C-alpha positions as CSV (number, residue, x, y, z in Angstrom):
1,M,8.4,44.2,-19.1
2,E,8.8,41.7,-21.9
3,K,7.2,38.3,-21.2
4,P,9.5,35.3,-21.8
5,S,8.5,32.8,-24.4
6,F,6.6,29.6,-23.6
7,K,9.4,27.6,-25.1
8,L,11.9,29.1,-22.6
9,V,9.7,28.4,-19.7
10,F,8.9,24.9,-21.0
11,G,12.6,24.1,-21.4
12,F,13.4,25.0,-17.8
13,A,10.3,23.2,-16.6
14,M,11.5,20.0,-18.3
15,G,15.0,20.5,-16.9
16,T,13.5,20.9,-13.4
17,L,11.4,17.8,-13.9
18,G,14.3,15.8,-15.3
19,L,16.6,16.6,-12.4
20,A,13.8,15.9,-9.9
21,V,13.3,12.5,-11.4
22,V,17.1,11.8,-11.2
23,Q,17.1,12.7,-7.5
24,I,14.0,10.6,-6.7
25,I,15.2,7.6,-8.6
26,N,18.7,7.7,-7.0
27,G,17.1,8.3,-3.6
28,M,14.9,5.3,-3.9
29,G,18.0,3.1,-3.7
30,L,18.9,4.5,-0.3
31,P,17.6,3.3,3.0
32,G,14.1,4.7,3.6
33,G,13.7,5.2,-0.2
34,R,14.8,8.8,-0.1
35,T,17.6,11.3,0.4
36,L,18.0,13.6,3.4
37,D,16.3,16.3,1.3
38,F,12.9,14.9,2.0
39,V,13.3,14.7,5.8
40,F,11.9,17.7,7.8
41,T,12.8,16.8,11.4
42,Q,16.1,16.6,13.1
43,S,15.3,13.2,14.6
44,G,14.2,11.9,11.2
45,T,17.4,13.1,9.6
46,V,19.5,11.4,12.4
47,D,17.5,8.2,12.1
48,L,17.7,8.0,8.3
49,F,21.5,8.9,8.3
50,S,22.1,6.1,10.9
51,Q,20.8,3.6,8.4
52,Y,23.2,4.6,5.6
53,S,26.1,2.3,4.8
54,A,29.5,3.7,3.4
55,D,28.2,3.0,-0.1
56,D,24.9,4.9,0.6
57,I,26.9,7.9,1.9
58,S,29.0,7.8,-1.2
59,I,26.0,7.8,-3.5
60,H,24.3,10.5,-1.5
61,R,27.4,12.7,-1.5
62,W,27.7,12.3,-5.3
63,L,24.0,13.1,-5.7
64,T,24.1,16.2,-3.4
65,S,27.4,17.6,-4.7
66,R,26.6,17.2,-8.4
67,V,22.9,17.0,-9.1
68,D,21.4,18.8,-6.1
69,M,23.9,21.7,-6.4
70,V,22.7,22.3,-10.0
71,F,19.1,21.8,-9.2
72,P,18.4,25.3,-7.7
73,F,19.8,27.0,-10.8
74,I,17.4,25.0,-13.0
75,Y,14.3,25.3,-10.9
76,G,15.2,28.9,-10.1
77,S,15.4,29.7,-13.8
78,F,12.0,28.0,-14.3
79,F,10.4,30.0,-11.5
80,Y,12.1,33.3,-12.6
81,F,10.9,33.0,-16.2
82,A,7.5,31.6,-15.2
83,A,7.0,34.5,-12.8
84,K,7.9,37.0,-15.5
85,R,5.6,35.3,-17.9
86,Y,2.5,34.8,-15.6
87,A,2.7,37.5,-12.9
88,N,2.3,41.3,-13.0
89,A,4.3,43.8,-11.0
90,P,4.6,43.9,-8.0
91,W,3.9,40.1,-7.7
92,V,6.6,39.1,-10.1
93,Y,9.2,40.8,-7.9
94,L,7.8,39.2,-4.8
95,L,7.8,35.8,-6.4
96,V,11.4,36.2,-7.7
97,F,12.5,37.4,-4.2
98,W,10.9,34.3,-2.6
99,V,12.6,32.0,-5.1
100,A,16.0,33.6,-4.6
101,V,15.7,33.2,-0.8
102,G,14.5,29.6,-1.2
103,M,17.4,28.9,-3.5
104,I,19.9,30.3,-0.9
105,F,18.3,28.0,1.7
106,D,18.5,25.1,-0.7
107,F,22.2,25.7,-1.2
108,T,22.9,26.0,2.5
109,E,20.8,22.8,3.1
110,N,23.1,21.0,0.5
111,V,26.2,22.2,2.3
112,A,24.8,21.0,5.6
113,Q,24.0,17.7,4.1
114,L,27.5,17.4,2.7
115,N,28.8,18.2,6.1
116,I,26.6,15.5,7.6
117,L,27.7,13.0,5.0
118,A,31.3,13.9,5.9
119,G,30.7,13.1,9.5
120,D,29.8,16.5,11.0
121,D,26.9,17.1,13.3
122,D,24.9,19.6,11.2
123,F,21.5,17.9,11.7
124,A,19.8,20.8,13.4
125,L,21.1,23.3,10.8
126,K,20.1,21.0,7.9
127,T,16.5,20.8,9.3
128,V,16.2,24.6,9.6
129,F,17.4,25.1,6.1
130,T,15.1,22.4,4.7
131,R,12.0,23.9,6.4
132,A,13.0,27.5,5.3
133,K,13.5,26.3,1.7
134,I,10.0,24.8,1.7
135,V,8.4,27.9,3.2
136,F,10.0,30.3,0.6
137,L,9.4,28.0,-2.4
138,A,5.8,27.0,-1.6
139,M,4.1,30.1,-3.1
140,P,6.2,30.3,-6.3
141,V,5.8,26.5,-6.9
142,V,2.0,26.7,-6.6
143,F,1.6,29.9,-8.6
144,C,4.1,29.2,-11.4
145,S,3.2,25.5,-11.8
146,W,-0.5,26.3,-11.9
147,H,-0.1,28.9,-14.6
148,F,2.4,26.8,-16.5
149,I,0.0,23.8,-16.6
150,R,-2.8,26.2,-17.8
151,D,-0.4,27.5,-20.5
152,C,0.2,23.9,-21.7
153,M,-3.5,23.3,-22.2
154,P,-4.9,23.8,-25.7
155,Q,-6.8,27.0,-26.2
156,K,-10.2,25.4,-26.5
157,K,-9.8,23.4,-23.2
158,R,-8.4,26.4,-21.4
159,H,-11.5,28.5,-22.2
160,Q,-13.9,25.7,-21.1
161,A,-12.2,25.2,-17.7
């Protein structure tokens, strides 16, 4: 299996970081200083949503339908290429599987959020998808990020650590 180049992994890492920053900055302007993506309980989601004005809902809908729908493709590409670069079989396949499942839960979470922002009662469903997304992405995030950061270190420092 051919290992992807560091430049390719780095490019998707920067894309992931850039979109995360866009989401965080835009979320900071909403009540509670965050979007629904960062709420893990049904009661917390209901409480935060109840604080939203019509303008907040419009901002969140734009952010979810545009930025957050693209985000899984970007971080998914980072994790895919990082897993191929840093893991050996069978771990690479397991990591890629976990990322794919996490991405599916992220997309379904986004759809549930858009339904909530449109006035539907998908709070429980959104909470399940958010938790599942975190469960499936936790291992790839830790593994790929750790190895990517080590890969960014100059050779001398890497051998001393």
